[in-house]
N, C-alpha and C positions, 0 to 999 in steps of 0.2 A: 482912737474910741473912746476909752476911758476917761482919757483928756475931756471930752465934748460930754459924755454922759453926767461928768462930775462937774463941770463949768459953772453952774448955779451956787455950787457949795465951796467954792474957790475964793478964800479973802486975799492971798497975797500969793506972788510970783513962785515964790518957795512950794507952797499946796499945789498949784499948777503941774509943775516939774515934776513932784512927787506922784500926782495923778497918771501924768503921762509915761514915766517911769513904771510905775506899777501896770499899767497897760503894756509897754513894753516888754517887760519881764512875764508877763502874762503869753505874751506872744509867743516870745521867743521860748519859753518852757514849753507850752503848748506842741509848738512846729518841732521840738526836739523830741519830744515823747512820742509823738506822732511818728518821725523819722525812726525811731528807735523801735516802734511797735511794727511798721513796716521792715524794718531790714530783719526784724525777728521772726518774721513769719515765712512758714517754707516756701521757697520758690520754686517750681517743677525745673527740675536738672539742673538745680545749683544749690549749693550749700547755704545754708541762712548766713547773714553777716553779725545776725545778733544784737542786741537790744543799744550796747554800746556803743557799737560802730555806728549805727544809725544815729543814736540822740547826738554824737559828736562829730558826726558826716565824715569822716575816715571813708580811704578807698575801700576798706574791706566790706561797707554798706551795703546791703543789697535792696531791691524796689519790691514790695509785694506786686503779686498780678492781681489787678482789679476783680474784685466782685463785692456781692451785698456784705459776706462774712468778715471779708478784711477791710472793707470801707468803713463796717459798723466799728468793729476793734479799732482801728486808728482814729476813727471821729471820736469814738467813746472817750478812747484815751486821751486823746488832746483836748477836749473838752472837759473834761474832768480835770487836767492839770491846770489849763488857764482858768478856768471858772474858779477853781479853789486859789487860783493864787491871787486873782482880781477881786475876790470877797473877802480873803482874809487881808490883804493889803490895806483895800478901801476901808475894812472896819477898822484896822490899827489907827490909819490915818485919820477916821472919822473919830476916832477918842474912844472906841471901844476897847474894853479890857480884852486881855489874850485870849479867854475862854469865848467870850462872845464874837470876838474876831474867826477863831477858830470853827465857828456854828456858821457863823457867815461862809466860811470861806467852803464848809462844807457842803452847805443848801446850794451855793451857787456853782459848787463842784457835781453835784448830782443833777443839778438841771442841765449844764455846759455838758456834763457827759451822755445825758440822756438824748437830748438834742444833736449833740455831733454826732452820735450813734445813730440815729435816723437819718439824718440827713449824708453822713457818709455811706450808709451801707446803701440805701435808696441811688445814691449820686454812683458810688462803687458798682452797684449790679448793673445800672444803665451801660453804663461804661463797657461793662465787660459783654453785656447783649450786642451794643454798637458794633463791639468787636469781633462780635461772631461766637462768641463764648456765652457758657451758661451762667443765668443772671446771679443764682446764688452761691456759687463756690469759681466761679470764672475758668473751670476746666475747659478746654477747647474740645470742641463739637465737630464729632469727625461723622460724617452721613455715609452710610455703606447700604450699596445696594444688593440686595442680596438674590433678585432674580433680573436677567434684563430678556425681557420677552419680543421686543421690537414689535410690539401692537400696532397692528394702522390704524390710521386715523378716519373711521368713518363718519361723516355726516349725520347729524341728527335731520329728519323730516319731519315738518310739522313740529306742533307743541307736544305731543305724545309719545315723542318715537325715541326717547333716550334709554331704555332699558334695551328693546330689539338693536338699537344700532350698537350699544355695549356690546351686546352678545356677537355681533356680526361681527365686531372687530375681534375679541377675544378667539371667535371661532378660524377665522383668517390668519392669525397667528398660528394657531396648530395646525394649518394647510388646511383646513373645512372650505365650505364653498356655500353656507350658511348666506342668504341676502334678504335683508328685512323687506324690500320693494315689494315683495311678491305676499308679504303679510302686513303690510299699512294697511289694507281694507280693511281689516280687523280690527287696527288700534285708533286711526283718527275717524 
């Protein structure tokens, strides 16, 4: 992508290869930082693999559970690293001084970090919700039934019989004999 975005600036094949190389380095660094952050985050029931294990892709690496928070951290870190590398490398290649290139890298890194944070957070949260976990932190959702009443179904008669039908259903669950048909003439 870096090559394509800068194709209008390329004057010779060496520059084309350099722009391609900067993009490849930024992608690799961003992926490594993202994997390192993922491995560093705590995983329920598992010890963290640590940043280095994730960055290097060793067998000790772990993968964070998807959530808004983990997605934002991973996406933000990867975007910051990739954006900085692209801005800094393109600045040097484009003839900027070291200080100017550093500033270009900082600007691109901030933009990449913020956009990676937003996209990664939203995507991670949606993935957690699709998987039946909480959007924000990815925690497992357990639904606990506090009371099992075995309330019978009582059909509603007419447009305005919802409340009496509900009362009849609850009354029957406690062994009562309440019948809404006796009182329906007052309701409808």
